C-alpha positions as CSV (number, residue, x, y, z in Angstrom):
1,M,-77.0,-7.4,10.7
2,K,-75.7,-3.9,10.1
3,Y,-72.0,-3.0,9.5
4,I,-69.9,0.1,10.2
5,S,-66.4,1.2,9.4
6,T,-63.7,0.8,12.0
7,R,-63.2,4.6,11.7
8,N,-66.8,5.7,11.7
9,N,-69.6,4.2,13.7
10,K,-72.3,6.7,12.5
11,V,-72.9,5.3,9.0
12,L,-74.7,1.9,8.8
13,Y,-74.4,-0.6,5.9
14,N,-75.9,-3.9,5.0
15,F,-74.1,-7.0,3.8
16,E,-74.5,-6.3,0.1
17,E,-73.1,-2.8,0.5
18,I,-70.0,-3.9,2.4
19,M,-69.3,-6.7,0.0
20,R,-69.6,-4.5,-3.0
21,Q,-67.6,-1.6,-1.6
22,G,-64.9,-3.9,-0.1
23,I,-63.2,-1.0,1.8
24,P,-65.0,2.0,3.3
25,D,-64.4,5.4,1.7
26,D,-62.7,6.5,5.0
27,G,-59.9,4.0,4.5
28,G,-61.0,1.8,7.4
29,L,-62.4,-1.8,7.3
30,F,-66.0,-2.9,7.6
31,V,-67.0,-4.7,10.8
32,P,-70.3,-5.8,12.3
33,L,-72.0,-3.2,14.4
34,D,-72.3,-5.9,17.1
35,I,-70.8,-9.4,17.2
36,P,-73.7,-11.9,17.3
37,K,-73.7,-14.4,20.2
38,L,-74.7,-18.0,20.3
39,S,-76.0,-19.7,23.5
40,K,-74.1,-22.2,25.5
41,E,-76.8,-24.7,24.6
42,Y,-75.9,-24.3,20.9
43,F,-72.4,-25.5,21.6
44,D,-73.6,-28.2,23.9
45,Q,-75.6,-29.6,21.0
46,I,-73.2,-28.8,18.2
47,Q,-72.2,-32.5,17.6
48,S,-75.7,-33.2,16.4
49,K,-75.5,-30.5,13.7
50,K,-74.3,-31.1,10.1
51,F,-71.8,-28.8,8.6
52,D,-74.2,-27.1,6.3
53,E,-76.6,-26.5,9.2
54,I,-73.8,-24.8,11.2
55,A,-72.8,-22.8,8.1
56,F,-76.3,-21.6,7.6
57,D,-76.8,-20.7,11.3
58,V,-73.6,-18.7,11.4
59,S,-73.9,-17.0,8.0
60,R,-77.5,-16.1,8.6
61,L,-76.4,-14.0,11.6
62,Y,-74.1,-11.9,9.3
63,I,-76.3,-11.7,6.2
64,G,-79.7,-10.1,6.4
65,Q,-82.7,-11.9,4.8
66,E,-83.4,-8.6,2.9
67,V,-80.1,-9.2,1.1
68,I,-80.2,-13.0,0.6
69,E,-83.2,-15.0,1.5
70,D,-83.0,-18.4,3.3
71,E,-83.3,-20.7,0.3
72,E,-80.8,-18.8,-1.8
73,L,-78.3,-18.7,1.1
74,K,-78.6,-22.4,1.5
75,K,-77.9,-22.8,-2.2
76,I,-74.8,-20.6,-1.9
77,I,-73.5,-22.7,1.0
78,D,-74.1,-25.9,-0.9
79,N,-72.3,-24.6,-4.0
80,S,-69.4,-22.8,-2.3
81,L,-68.6,-24.6,0.9
82,N,-68.8,-28.2,-0.4
83,I,-65.1,-28.9,0.5
84,D,-63.8,-31.7,2.7
85,L,-62.6,-30.7,6.1
86,P,-60.8,-33.7,7.7
87,L,-59.2,-33.4,11.1
88,K,-56.2,-35.7,11.0
89,V,-55.2,-37.0,14.4
90,I,-51.4,-37.0,14.7
91,D,-50.8,-37.5,18.4
92,T,-52.8,-37.6,21.6
93,D,-52.7,-33.8,21.9
94,L,-52.4,-32.8,18.2
95,G,-54.7,-32.7,15.2
96,I,-54.2,-31.1,11.8
97,F,-57.3,-29.6,10.3
98,E,-56.9,-29.7,6.5
99,L,-58.3,-26.7,4.8
100,F,-56.7,-27.3,1.4
101,H,-59.1,-29.7,-0.4
102,G,-60.7,-27.0,-2.6
103,P,-60.0,-26.2,-6.3
104,T,-56.8,-24.3,-5.6
105,S,-55.6,-26.4,-2.7
106,A,-55.6,-23.6,-0.1
107,F,-57.9,-22.5,2.7
108,K,-58.8,-19.4,0.8
109,D,-61.1,-21.3,-1.5
110,F,-63.7,-21.1,1.2
111,G,-63.8,-17.4,1.3
112,A,-63.3,-16.7,-2.4
113,Q,-66.0,-19.2,-3.5
114,F,-68.5,-18.0,-0.9
115,M,-68.0,-14.3,-2.0
116,A,-68.2,-15.3,-5.7
117,Q,-71.5,-17.1,-5.2
118,C,-73.0,-14.3,-3.1
119,L,-71.9,-11.6,-5.6
120,G,-73.0,-13.8,-8.6
121,Y,-76.4,-14.1,-7.1
122,L,-76.8,-10.4,-6.4
123,Q,-75.5,-9.7,-9.9
124,T,-78.5,-11.4,-11.3
125,K,-80.7,-8.9,-9.5
126,H,-78.8,-5.8,-10.6
127,N,-76.9,-6.8,-13.8
128,K,-74.2,-4.2,-13.0
129,K,-70.6,-4.7,-14.0
130,V,-68.1,-5.1,-11.1
131,T,-64.3,-4.6,-11.0
132,I,-62.4,-6.6,-8.5
133,V,-58.9,-5.3,-7.6
134,T,-57.0,-7.5,-5.1
135,A,-53.5,-8.0,-3.8
136,T,-52.1,-11.4,-3.0
137,S,-49.0,-12.9,-1.5
138,G,-49.8,-16.2,-3.1
139,D,-52.9,-18.2,-2.2
140,T,-55.5,-15.5,-2.2
141,G,-54.9,-14.7,-5.8
142,A,-55.2,-18.3,-6.9
143,A,-58.5,-18.8,-5.0
144,V,-59.9,-15.6,-6.3
145,A,-58.9,-16.4,-9.9
146,S,-60.6,-19.8,-9.7
147,A,-63.7,-18.6,-8.0
148,F,-64.4,-15.7,-10.3
149,H,-63.1,-17.1,-13.6
150,G,-65.8,-16.8,-16.2
151,V,-68.3,-15.0,-14.0
152,K,-70.4,-12.6,-16.1
153,N,-69.9,-8.9,-15.7
154,I,-66.9,-9.2,-13.4
155,E,-63.4,-8.2,-14.3
156,V,-60.7,-9.3,-11.8
157,F,-57.2,-7.7,-11.5
158,I,-54.8,-9.6,-9.2
159,L,-51.6,-7.9,-8.1
160,Y,-48.8,-10.2,-6.9
161,P,-45.1,-9.6,-6.1
162,K,-42.6,-10.7,-8.6
163,D,-40.4,-13.7,-7.5
164,R,-42.3,-14.0,-4.2
165,V,-44.9,-16.6,-5.1
166,S,-44.2,-20.2,-5.9
167,K,-44.1,-21.3,-9.6
168,F,-47.3,-23.3,-9.1
169,Q,-49.1,-20.4,-7.3
170,E,-48.2,-18.2,-10.3
171,K,-49.8,-20.8,-12.7
172,Q,-53.0,-20.7,-10.6
173,I,-53.0,-16.8,-10.6
174,A,-52.0,-16.2,-14.1
175,G,-53.0,-19.3,-16.0
176,L,-56.7,-18.8,-16.5
177,G,-57.0,-15.6,-18.6
178,D,-60.4,-14.4,-19.9
179,N,-61.8,-12.0,-17.2
180,I,-58.8,-12.8,-14.8
181,H,-55.9,-10.3,-15.3
182,A,-52.6,-11.1,-13.6
183,L,-50.4,-8.1,-12.7
184,E,-46.9,-9.0,-11.6
185,I,-45.5,-6.2,-9.5
186,E,-41.7,-5.6,-9.1
187,G,-41.9,-5.2,-5.3
188,T,-43.3,-6.8,-2.2
189,F,-46.9,-7.8,-1.2
190,D,-47.1,-4.6,0.8
191,D,-46.5,-2.7,-2.4
192,C,-49.3,-4.6,-4.0
193,Q,-51.6,-4.0,-1.1
194,N,-50.8,-0.2,-1.0
195,I,-51.7,0.1,-4.7
196,V,-55.0,-1.6,-4.0
197,K,-55.7,0.7,-1.1
198,K,-54.9,3.8,-3.2
199,C,-57.3,2.6,-5.9
200,F,-60.0,2.5,-3.3
201,A,-59.0,5.8,-1.9
202,D,-59.7,7.5,-5.3
203,K,-63.5,7.9,-4.8
204,K,-64.1,8.7,-8.5
205,F,-62.1,5.8,-9.8
206,K,-63.8,3.5,-7.2
207,T,-67.3,4.7,-8.3
208,D,-66.6,4.8,-12.1
209,F,-65.5,1.1,-12.1
210,N,-67.7,-0.2,-9.3
211,L,-64.6,-1.4,-7.4
212,T,-64.5,-4.1,-4.8
213,S,-61.8,-6.2,-3.3
214,S,-61.8,-9.9,-2.7
215,N,-59.0,-10.5,-0.2
216,S,-59.6,-10.6,3.5
217,V,-60.2,-6.9,3.8
218,N,-63.6,-7.8,2.3
219,F,-65.7,-9.0,5.3
220,S,-67.6,-11.4,3.1
221,R,-64.4,-13.5,2.8
222,L,-64.3,-13.9,6.6
223,I,-67.7,-15.4,7.1
224,P,-66.8,-18.9,5.9
225,Q,-63.6,-18.7,7.9
226,I,-65.6,-18.2,11.0
227,I,-67.7,-21.2,10.1
228,Y,-64.9,-23.7,9.8
229,Y,-63.7,-22.9,13.4
230,F,-67.0,-24.3,14.5
231,E,-66.5,-27.4,12.4
232,A,-63.0,-27.9,13.8
233,Y,-64.3,-27.6,17.4
234,K,-67.1,-30.1,16.6
235,Q,-64.8,-32.7,15.2
236,A,-62.5,-32.3,18.3
237,L,-65.5,-33.0,20.5
238,Y,-66.1,-36.2,18.6
239,L,-62.6,-37.3,19.7
240,G,-63.5,-36.7,23.3
241,Q,-61.5,-33.4,23.5
242,N,-63.0,-30.3,25.2
243,K,-60.0,-28.1,26.0
244,I,-59.1,-26.9,22.6
245,T,-56.5,-24.4,21.2
246,I,-56.4,-23.6,17.5
247,I,-53.1,-22.6,15.9
248,V,-53.4,-20.5,12.8
249,P,-50.6,-19.7,10.3
250,S,-51.0,-16.0,9.9
251,G,-49.9,-13.4,7.3
252,N,-52.6,-10.7,6.6
253,F,-54.5,-12.1,9.7
254,G,-57.8,-12.7,8.0
255,N,-57.9,-16.3,9.1
256,L,-57.0,-15.4,12.7
257,T,-59.7,-12.6,12.6
258,G,-62.3,-15.3,11.6
259,G,-61.2,-17.2,14.7
260,I,-61.6,-14.2,16.9
261,Y,-65.1,-13.6,15.7
262,A,-65.9,-17.3,16.3
263,Y,-64.5,-17.0,19.9
264,K,-66.4,-13.8,20.6
265,M,-69.6,-15.5,19.3
266,G,-69.2,-18.0,22.1
267,L,-67.1,-20.8,20.6
268,P,-65.5,-22.2,23.8
269,L,-61.9,-22.3,22.8
270,K,-59.1,-22.2,25.3
271,K,-56.8,-20.1,23.2
272,L,-55.9,-18.9,19.7
273,V,-52.3,-19.0,18.5
274,A,-51.1,-16.8,15.6
275,A,-48.2,-18.6,14.0
276,T,-46.1,-16.2,12.0
277,N,-42.9,-16.6,10.0
278,E,-40.0,-14.1,10.3
279,N,-42.4,-11.2,9.6
280,D,-42.9,-10.9,13.4
281,V,-44.8,-7.7,14.0
282,F,-47.6,-9.5,15.9
283,P,-45.5,-11.6,18.3
284,N,-43.4,-8.5,19.0
285,Y,-46.6,-6.6,19.8
286,L,-47.8,-9.2,22.2
287,E,-44.4,-9.2,23.9
288,N,-44.0,-5.5,24.4
289,G,-47.4,-3.9,23.8
290,I,-46.1,-1.6,21.0
291,Y,-47.4,-2.1,17.5
292,S,-44.6,-1.3,15.0
293,P,-45.3,-2.7,11.5
294,A,-42.3,-2.9,9.3
295,Q,-41.9,-1.0,6.0
296,V,-40.8,-4.0,4.0
297,S,-41.7,-7.6,4.4
298,K,-39.0,-10.3,4.8
299,K,-38.9,-12.9,2.0
300,T,-39.5,-16.5,3.4
301,I,-40.4,-19.9,2.2
302,S,-43.8,-19.5,3.7
303,N,-44.5,-16.7,1.2
304,A,-48.2,-16.3,1.7
305,M,-47.4,-14.9,5.2
306,D,-44.8,-12.4,4.0
307,V,-46.7,-9.4,5.2
308,A,-45.1,-6.4,7.0
309,N,-48.3,-4.6,7.9
310,P,-51.2,-7.0,8.2
311,S,-54.5,-5.3,7.1
312,N,-56.7,-7.1,9.5
313,M,-54.9,-5.8,12.6
314,E,-57.2,-2.8,12.3
315,R,-60.2,-5.2,12.8
316,I,-58.4,-6.9,15.7
317,F,-57.7,-3.6,17.4
318,Y,-61.3,-2.5,16.9
319,I,-62.7,-5.7,18.4
320,Y,-60.5,-5.4,21.5
321,R,-60.7,-1.6,21.6
322,S,-56.9,-1.6,21.2
323,T,-56.5,-3.1,24.7
324,W,-53.2,-5.0,24.7
325,N,-53.8,-7.0,27.8
326,N,-57.1,-8.4,26.5
327,I,-55.6,-9.4,23.2
328,A,-52.7,-11.0,24.9
329,K,-55.1,-12.9,27.2
330,D,-56.9,-14.5,24.2
331,I,-54.0,-15.0,21.7
332,N,-50.5,-16.3,21.8
333,S,-48.0,-15.8,18.9
334,Y,-44.7,-17.2,17.8
335,S,-42.3,-16.2,15.0
336,I,-40.7,-19.2,13.2
337,D,-37.7,-18.7,10.9
338,D,-37.0,-20.6,7.7
339,H,-34.4,-22.8,9.3
340,N,-36.9,-24.2,11.8
341,T,-39.6,-24.4,9.2
342,K,-37.5,-26.6,7.0
343,L,-36.5,-28.8,10.0
344,C,-40.2,-29.2,10.8
345,I,-41.1,-30.3,7.3
346,E,-38.3,-32.9,7.2
347,N,-38.7,-34.3,10.7
348,F,-42.5,-34.3,10.9
349,Y,-42.6,-36.2,7.6
350,K,-40.1,-38.8,8.9
351,K,-41.8,-39.2,12.3
352,H,-45.4,-39.1,11.3
353,N,-45.5,-39.8,7.6
354,Y,-47.3,-36.5,7.2
355,L,-46.0,-33.8,4.9
356,P,-46.8,-30.2,5.8
357,D,-46.4,-27.3,3.5
358,P,-44.2,-24.4,4.8
359,H,-47.1,-22.5,6.2
360,T,-48.5,-25.4,8.1
361,A,-45.0,-26.2,9.3
362,V,-44.9,-22.8,10.9
363,G,-48.1,-23.7,12.7
364,I,-46.7,-27.1,13.8
365,T,-43.5,-25.6,15.1
366,S,-45.6,-23.1,17.1
367,Y,-47.4,-26.1,18.5
368,Y,-44.1,-27.5,19.9
369,L,-43.3,-24.2,21.5
370,E,-46.9,-23.8,22.9
371,N,-46.9,-27.3,24.2
372,M,-43.8,-26.7,26.3
373,H,-45.9,-24.4,28.6
374,H,-49.4,-25.9,28.6
375,S,-50.8,-29.4,29.4
376,K,-54.2,-31.1,29.1
377,T,-54.8,-29.2,25.9
378,F,-55.7,-30.6,22.4
379,Y,-54.1,-28.5,19.7
380,I,-55.5,-28.1,16.3
381,V,-53.1,-26.7,13.6
382,F,-54.8,-25.3,10.6
383,A,-53.2,-26.8,7.4
384,T,-53.6,-23.9,5.0
385,A,-52.2,-25.2,1.8
386,H,-51.3,-28.4,-0.1
387,P,-47.6,-29.2,0.0
388,Y,-47.4,-29.7,-3.8
389,K,-47.8,-25.9,-4.2
390,F,-44.3,-25.6,-2.7
391,Q,-42.6,-28.5,-4.3
392,D,-39.5,-26.5,-5.2
393,V,-39.0,-25.6,-1.5
394,I,-39.7,-29.2,-0.3
395,Y,-37.4,-30.9,-2.8
396,K,-34.5,-28.7,-1.7
397,I,-35.1,-30.0,1.9
398,S,-35.0,-33.6,0.8
399,K,-35.2,-35.5,-2.5
400,D,-36.6,-38.5,-0.6
401,I,-39.9,-36.8,0.2
402,V,-42.9,-38.0,-1.8
403,I,-45.3,-35.1,-2.6
404,P,-48.8,-36.2,-3.4
405,T,-51.0,-34.5,-6.0
406,N,-54.8,-34.3,-6.5
407,K,-57.2,-33.8,-9.4
408,Y,-57.2,-30.0,-9.1
409,I,-53.4,-29.7,-9.1
410,N,-53.0,-31.8,-12.2
411,E,-55.4,-29.5,-14.1
412,F,-53.0,-26.5,-13.6
413,E,-49.7,-28.2,-14.6
414,N,-49.9,-27.4,-18.3
415,V,-51.5,-23.9,-18.3
416,T,-49.9,-21.0,-20.1
417,I,-49.1,-18.0,-17.9
418,K,-50.6,-14.7,-19.0
419,K,-49.4,-11.7,-17.0
420,T,-48.4,-8.0,-17.3
421,T,-45.4,-6.8,-15.3
422,F,-45.4,-3.4,-13.6
423,K,-43.2,-1.4,-11.3
424,P,-45.3,-0.2,-8.3
425,D,-46.8,2.5,-10.5
426,L,-50.3,3.4,-9.4
427,E,-51.2,5.5,-12.4
428,K,-50.0,3.0,-15.0
429,I,-52.0,0.2,-13.2
430,K,-55.1,2.4,-13.1
431,T,-54.7,3.1,-16.8
432,L,-54.7,-0.6,-17.6
433,I,-57.8,-1.1,-15.4
434,R,-59.6,1.7,-17.3
435,E,-58.7,0.2,-20.7
436,I,-60.1,-3.3,-19.7
437,A,-62.9,-2.6,-17.3
């Protein structure tokens, strides 16, 4: 598999190069030169395949053997994707696919752990120090901190917006220390993301510190997210369902992009649905055909989706050659405000004894809107985070709600937060990186 930049199809890269660079020097994003296809027979037989077999089949298409040989790739899969993926049946036409059973209780554990294992393996070959600089609106930073904590020769700088992540998310981002450096930015996620992009745009800085990024702009993060779409489809087939639509809570649109790649590989989904909060650039685009990202994101209770200008839209436009009608044919999208998100959390809990976090509630509310217009479809909502991560929000909705925990959550409760606070000042942040890395 060879990769190119969305802005230059003349230069070819392999998987190791795109993972290490994170972002091309031209400011675009890395994409596969061609999207690999799987046969109809593969999907006809998918129920007979184990998860790790599917994971290997898919990842092998994106990672050349000259970079990671078969046996090492299988070990990476065993060590990074060993997370439960239950599909909880809620109603005759609704299932919730829980992606939050990893170490930081969010779907981003899949991508972060996979990237960390791949990079860790390649580090043993080259023994070269790497600096990771990444922006987060909440869950990415937690997953990256957990996945890379204590990894030799890797320093990690995580930028997150002040007062825009939950208290528990901040513990996960800033509670580990050692090689994990938490940078609280007085601004929005988009400010954090812009600083990261400018660090990568400085070619000397990028080269001097061997910079890479670990959020969804790094394509290595997307490969596991492609894989679990296959698993969700397989589990729905077990239930006797064959007309399947997947609803994806969407912020920076990495998770949705994984679904688009799965669909383009041949996964026979009926539709994809991008569920957004009040940051509604994508549903507005589908409605009028004009892409107008906002300058500042709106603050909501589903904070990990508070993104005004989703980075992965560049990949989506590349895949579809910026053809609005083809995007609209494959994808629906809805914008859900905080009021309806809170109503969903409370009412869904009362009706089904199932507690969604705010992001999953945005997805469930989108299911109700989608289901008004479509029949004979089985909807799978991706549950992207454990509700405990948003206990402050949930207890404001109702004191009667019982929020479960798990073994991972309990480990973070008593950590000490270690962070440095900055204004969105690129040069001061680069100075700190120079001093540490």
